[in-house]
C-alpha positions in Angstrom: -24.7 19.5 -17.0 -24.8 20.9 -13.4 -21.7 20.8 -11.2 -21.6 19.3 -7.7 -20.4 22.0 -5.3 -19.5 22.3 -1.7 -18.7 25.2 0.6 -14.9 25.6 1.0 -14.3 24.9 4.7 -11.5 27.6 4.7 -13.2 30.5 2.9 -16.9 29.5 2.9 -17.1 30.1 -0.8 -19.0 27.7 -3.1 -16.5 25.6 -5.0 -16.9 22.9 -7.7 -15.8 19.4 -6.7 -14.8 18.5 -10.3 -17.9 16.3 -10.6 -21.0 16.9 -12.7 -24.4 15.2 -12.6 -27.6 15.0 -14.5 -29.7 12.6 -12.4 -27.6 11.7 -9.4 -28.6 11.1 -5.8 -26.0 12.9 -3.6 -27.1 10.9 -0.6 -25.7 7.8 -2.4 -22.2 9.2 -2.0 -21.2 7.8 1.3 -17.5 7.3 0.8 -15.5 10.5 1.0 -14.2 11.9 -2.2 -11.3 14.4 -2.4 -10.4 17.3 -4.6 -8.0 20.2 -4.6 -10.0 23.4 -4.0 -9.6 26.0 -6.7 -10.1 28.8 -4.1 -7.8 28.0 -1.2 -5.7 25.2 -3.0 -6.1 22.8 -0.1 -7.4 19.2 -0.5 -11.0 18.9 0.8 -13.0 15.7 1.3 -16.7 15.6 0.8 -19.6 13.2 1.0 -23.1 13.5 -0.4 -24.4 15.3 2.7 -21.8 18.0 2.3 -22.6 18.7 -1.4 -25.3 20.2 -3.5 -26.0 20.5 -7.2 -25.3 23.9 -8.7 -28.4 25.7 -9.9 -28.0 25.8 -13.7 -28.5 29.2 -15.3 -31.7 29.8 -17.2 -31.3 30.9 -20.8 -32.2 34.5 -19.7 -29.6 34.5 -17.0 -26.9 33.1 -19.3 -27.7 35.8 -21.9 -27.5 38.5 -19.2 -24.2 37.3 -17.8 -22.7 37.4 -21.3 -23.5 41.1 -21.8 -20.7 43.5 -21.1 -21.1 45.8 -18.2 
C-alpha cells in the first residue's frame, strides 16, 4: 500500500508521514496531523494539501532495486 509523504520543511527531502492509503482523498485531510520526521527528527504537522501519495514501484523497478550493485 502506498505511503503518504511530505517534503521535510527542514531538509526538503521526501519523508513518510507514517500513514498509508489505498483509495484516500488527501484533500479530505483538513485537520493537521503530526509525526516525528525520520530525517531531521523534528515534529512536523501536515494537512492534505501538503502531502502526496508515494509512487509505488512497478514490479520491474522493485526487481532492479533488489539487485546488488
